[in-house]
C-alpha positions, -999 to 999 in steps of 0.1 A, spaced: 123 90 -65 124 55 -60 91 36 -65 93 27 -26 93 65 -21 63 71 -42 43 42 -26 51 53 11 41 92 -3 10 79 -20 2 62 12 9 88 34 -10 113 15 -39 94 16 -41 80 52 -21 97 74 -42 123 84 -60 96 95 -34 82 114 -33 47 96 2 40 90 23 20 62 56 1 66 78 -15 35 77 -52 45 65 -53 82 52 -31 110 78 -13 124 73 4 164 72 39 160 74 66 194 42 87 183 55 114 212 91 115 190 72 117 158 40 135 169 19 114 150 -13 105 154 -18 68 152 -48 52 148 -43 14 166 -69 -2 147 -58 0 113 -18 -10 95 -1 -14 64 29 -37 52 35 -33 16 59 -48 -2 76 -45 -38 76 -74 -62 89 -68 -104 82 -88 -136 111 -102 -148 100 -93 -184 111 -59 -197 100 -45 -226 115 -22 -254 127 -16 -291 160 -5 -279 149 27 -263 136 32 -230 125 -1 -215 92 -7 -204 92 -13 -165 66 -34 -148 63 -34 -108 40 -52 -90 32 -38 -51 16 -60 -27 -3 -36 -3 -23 -54 30 -45 -36 51 -46 -50 90 -76 -36 109 -91 -47 142 -122 -68 129 -140 -65 167 -135 -23 166 -137 -16 124 -166 -14 111 -177 -29 75 -183 7 60 -151 21 76 -130 -5 57 -146 2 25 -138 35 29 -105 31 37 -102 9 6 -117 31 -18 -89 62 -3 -59 34 -12 -74 25 -46 -79 57 -55 -48 66 -42 -30 47 -66 -49 49 -96 -46 85 -95 -9 85 -95 -1 62 -129 -4 29 -107 -30 0 -121 -48 -29 -104 -45 -60 -107 -66 -74 -78 -88 -57 -60 -96 -66 -25 -93 -101 -14 -88 -115 19 -58 -126 36 -54 -155 60 -54 -160 97 -22 -139 109 -24 -147 145 -35 -118 159 -68 -95 165 -61 -82 130 -76 -95 100 -69 -86 66 -73 -76 31 -52 -74 1 -47 -55 -26 -23 -57 -60 -11 -30 -79 9 -24 -108 37 8 -117 39 8 -155 69 31 -168 98 34 -187 133 25 -167 145 57 -161 110 69 -147 119 61 -108 
């Protein structure tokens, strides 16, 4: 399994039942009828992967550190702070129980010129080169 698939699977396992969809690099339109997928229009997630250029090892399997940037966008006119906290907790729990480490806890994102506000979380996947 590659890292992108692992991230998507982790996010889906935690949030898809609530209708919160996740996208790699940018939000895409989906046909909810064709996919038979409930979608909560008040939330969506865009994630990206960034890789550390440093790899550590002793000639054996090399330790590989990859960063994951999770941006959770939400409609702040319809989502309460308590609801937002619950979604953030679900994301953190899903990643922390799946070989990821929290680099930076949530921070606010800048204005996106949309009705959505956002928060950012950063995780790191650490494993040997051939893990993924």
